[in-house]
N, C-alpha and C positions, 0 to 999 in steps of 0.2 A: 306536483309535488308527491301526491298519492301513488302515482305511476312509479315514481323513482323509489319510493319507499317499499314498494312491493317488490321491485326487482333488486334491491339490495342484498338479501341473502343468497339470491341465486347468483349474483355477480361474484359474491365473497367465496361461495363454494367453488365456482369455475376458477377463481383466481388461487384458491389453495390447490387445486387439482393441478394447474400449470406449473405452480410453485414446486409441488412435489416432484413432477415430473424433471423439472430442471434440476433439482438437488440430486435425484438420482443419476442423471445424465453426466453430472460434474463431479460427484463424489463417488470413488470407488469403495469406500466404506459402507456405502448405503445398500443394505441387503434387501430392503423391501419397503413399499410405500408405506405400510402400517408403522415401521421402525422410524420412518422420517416423520411422519405424522404425530408420533407420540413422544419421540425421545430428541428432536433436534431443536434446541433452544432458538436457533436463528430463525427457523419457520414460526416458531410461537411468537418471536417478537413481530414478525411481519404481520402474522394473522391478527395480533391485537393491535397493530398500528391501523390496519385498514378501518375499523370502526372509529378508533380515536381521531383518525384524520376525517372522516366523515362528519363527525360531531364538531371538530375544529372549525371545517369550512362553513358550518352553518350556526357559527357564533357561539356554540355550546363549549367555550373553551376550558371551564373548571371540569367538566365531565371529561373532556378529552385528556387533559392534564393528568386527571385521576387514573385513567386507563393506562396511558403512557409511564406513570410512575408505578403502577402495579407491574407491568410488564418489566420495567427495570429491576424491581425486586425479584421477580421469578426467574428471568433469563439473564441478567447482568448486562443487558444490551439497552442503551438509553436512544431512544428515537423520539424527537420532539413531534407532537402530533400535526405541526404545520408542514413537516417534511413531505415531499411528493416522491414516492417510490412506485416504479414501474414493475411490471410482471415479470417473474422468474429470478428474482433479485434472491441471491443465496449468501447469507452471513455465516460464514463457516466458523464453527467454535463459538466466535463471536464475543466472548467475554471482554468486557472493557470498551467495545466499540459505542462511539458517540456520534450522533447524527443530528446537526443543528436544524433550527426551524426553517431556514429558507434554503435548505439543501434540497437538490432535484436528483433522483438517481434512475437513470435509464433502464430498459429492459435487459435483462440477463446479464447483470452485474455480480461480480463476486467479490465479496469483502471478507477479510481476515480478522482475527481477533486484534484487538488494541487500536483500532483505525479510528481516527478523528476527522469529520467532516465539520470544520470549525470557522468561525468568523474571526475577524482581525479589529473589529471596533464596536462601538456600542451604539452607533447610528441605525436608524430604522431602515426598512427596505431590504433588498436583497444583499446579504452580507455572507453567505455561505456557498461553497462550490456546486456545480452540477457536473453530474458524470453522464457521459455520453452512453449509447448502448454498449454492451459486452466489454465493459472496462473491468480490469482485475486491479484490486487494490491490496498490497501485501501487508503482512502483520505489522503493527506498530508504525504505519505510515500515517503521516498528517498532511492533510490537504486544506490550506487555510487560506480563505477570501472568496469572492463573489465572482469566480471565472469558471471556464469550462475546460474539461477534460476530454479531449476528442473520442469518439467513437472506437473501440477496440484498443484503447491503450492499457498499457501495464505499468503499475507504480511499485517500484522494488520495496522490500520490507525496511522500515525505518525512515524511508524517505520524506523530505519535508518539501512540499510542494507548494510554491507561493505565487505561481504564474500559470496562465492558461498554456495547455497543451495541444497540438495538432492531432488529428487522427491517426491511430496507429503507432503512437509514441511509446517507447519504454524509457522511463525516467529513474533515475537513481541518485542517492547522495543527499547530503543536508548543507545548505539548500540543494534541491533537486536540479538535475539538468538532463537533457534529451541525450541518450546515449544510442538509440535506434528509433529510426522510423521505418515501419514495415520490414523488419527485421535487418535493415541495413544499417550497419555501425556508422555513427555520427563521430568524426574526429578520432581522439584518442578514447576508445571505449573504456568505462570503468570496469574492471575486473576484480571481483571480490574473490575469486579462487587463486589466480595466480599473483598475488601481491608480494612485491619483493622483500626479502628479509633485510632490514637495515643492519643486523649484527653481522649476518654473512657477507654483506657487502663491504662492511668496515674491515672484517677479517681478511678478505679478499685484496682489498687496497693495501693493508699492512703487509700482507705477503709478498705482493709485487715490489713494495718499497724495500723490504728486507732483502729481496733477491738482488734489487739495483745496489744496494748498499755492500752486499758482500761482493758484487762484481767489482764495484770501485776498490774495496778493500784489497781484493786479489791483485788488481792492477797497481794499487801503492806498493804492496808487498814485492812485487816483481821489480819495479823501479827501485826500490832500496836494495835490493839483493844485486842488481846490476850496477849500482853505485859503488857498492862494497866491493865487488870484484874488479872494477875500474881502478879503485884506490890500491888495492893490494898489488896490483900490477906496476 
């Protein structure tokens, strides 16, 4: 135990160094390591979570919760000290992010603001999701339940994920469905850019109907004129 305690500060420093490097690689707005260290709330939340998790695992749960509560006040990011978080995790912007007690986040994941890794019940045991490595979760997305999101998956903004996703998936919608796997579309891909305009479609339908009625009216008018000519003869 003493040996582990001596190594803890060194491990923490190495972890912070790796996290800073990961953020600089993924965020084009990051100009320097010093800027990331001092001005990135997502990194601050991860740094404060490390000792909180260490204390939580050793049964010092009140102290662990105190640190996580302080972190929430400072960063706006709520991470339960029981959550397991890998290295290189980037919480970008981060305000409103909630990560539950039994959540597990793999290495090099990216999580944007407003994301919830939550549970769906009050029972004990595993009740929060597990993110594999290199998972990206868009802003406002909710992942609810004790299932796994496969490595390299992408969750669209505001998606509500309620079931396991295979590796390399892209999921969108509420409830979310897989629209791509390894970049290949699955069925009718949900397209948030080229959504049909219902008003324009209705106007187009009315224009077709009016043209059809105009043609019929012209035919009837021609028939009437023909009949009048026949009677006059």
